[in-house]
C-alpha positions in Angstrom: 15.3 -14.7 6.5 17.7 -12.2 4.7 18.9 -9.4 6.2 19.6 -6.7 3.6 20.4 -3.1 4.9 16.9 -2.0 5.2 15.9 -4.5 7.4 14.6 -7.8 7.9 13.2 -9.6 4.5 9.8 -10.8 5.0 8.4 -12.8 2.8 4.8 -11.7 1.2 3.0 -15.5 2.6 4.6 -14.0 6.0 2.8 -10.1 6.1 -0.2 -11.6 4.6 -0.2 -13.9 7.6 0.5 -11.0 9.9 -1.6 -8.5 8.8 -5.1 -10.8 8.9 -2.8 -10.9 12.6 -3.0 -7.7 13.3 -6.6 -7.4 11.7 -7.3 -9.9 14.3 -6.7 -8.2 17.1 -7.5 -4.6 16.5 -11.2 -6.5 15.9 -10.2 -8.3 19.4 -9.9 -5.1 21.2 -13.2 -3.1 19.5 -15.0 -6.2 20.6 -13.8 -6.9 24.2 -14.9 -3.1 24.6 -18.0 -3.1 23.2 -18.8 -6.1 25.2 -17.4 -4.7 28.9 -19.9 -2.2 27.8 -22.8 -4.4 27.8 -22.9 -6.0 30.6 -22.4 -3.0 32.7 -25.4 -1.5 30.6 -26.9 -5.2 31.2 -25.7 -8.3 32.5 -28.6 -11.1 30.3 -27.4 -8.2 27.1 -23.8 -8.6 27.5 -23.9 -12.9 27.8 -26.1 -12.7 24.8 -24.0 -9.9 22.3 -21.0 -12.7 23.3 -22.4 -15.5 23.0 -24.0 -15.3 19.6 -21.5 -13.0 18.7 -18.7 -15.5 19.4 -20.1 -17.8 17.2 -21.0 -16.1 14.2 -17.1 -14.5 14.0 -15.9 -18.3 15.1 -18.2 -19.5 11.9 -17.0 -16.7 9.8 -13.7 -17.0 10.2 -13.2 -20.0 9.6 -14.9 -19.8 6.7 -13.2 -16.4 5.6 -8.8 -18.4 6.2 -10.3 -21.2 4.5 -12.6 -20.9 1.3 -11.3 -16.7 0.5 -7.9 -16.2 1.9 
C-alpha cells in the first residue's frame, strides 16, 4: 500500500470487501436488536426467528458471495 498526501491508497478490491463487511456488521446489529426484542416478547418466537433467519442468511450470504459479488 502506498501513501499519498491524501492518505493511504486502498486498492479497489479491498474497498469492495470492506464495504461488504460494514454492510454485514450493520445488518448483524439490526438483527441482534430484533432478536433481543423478540426474545423479550416471546422466547419461542425469538428462538424460532433466530434459527430460521440464521440458516436463511447463511445460505443467502454464501450464494451471494460465490455467485454475485
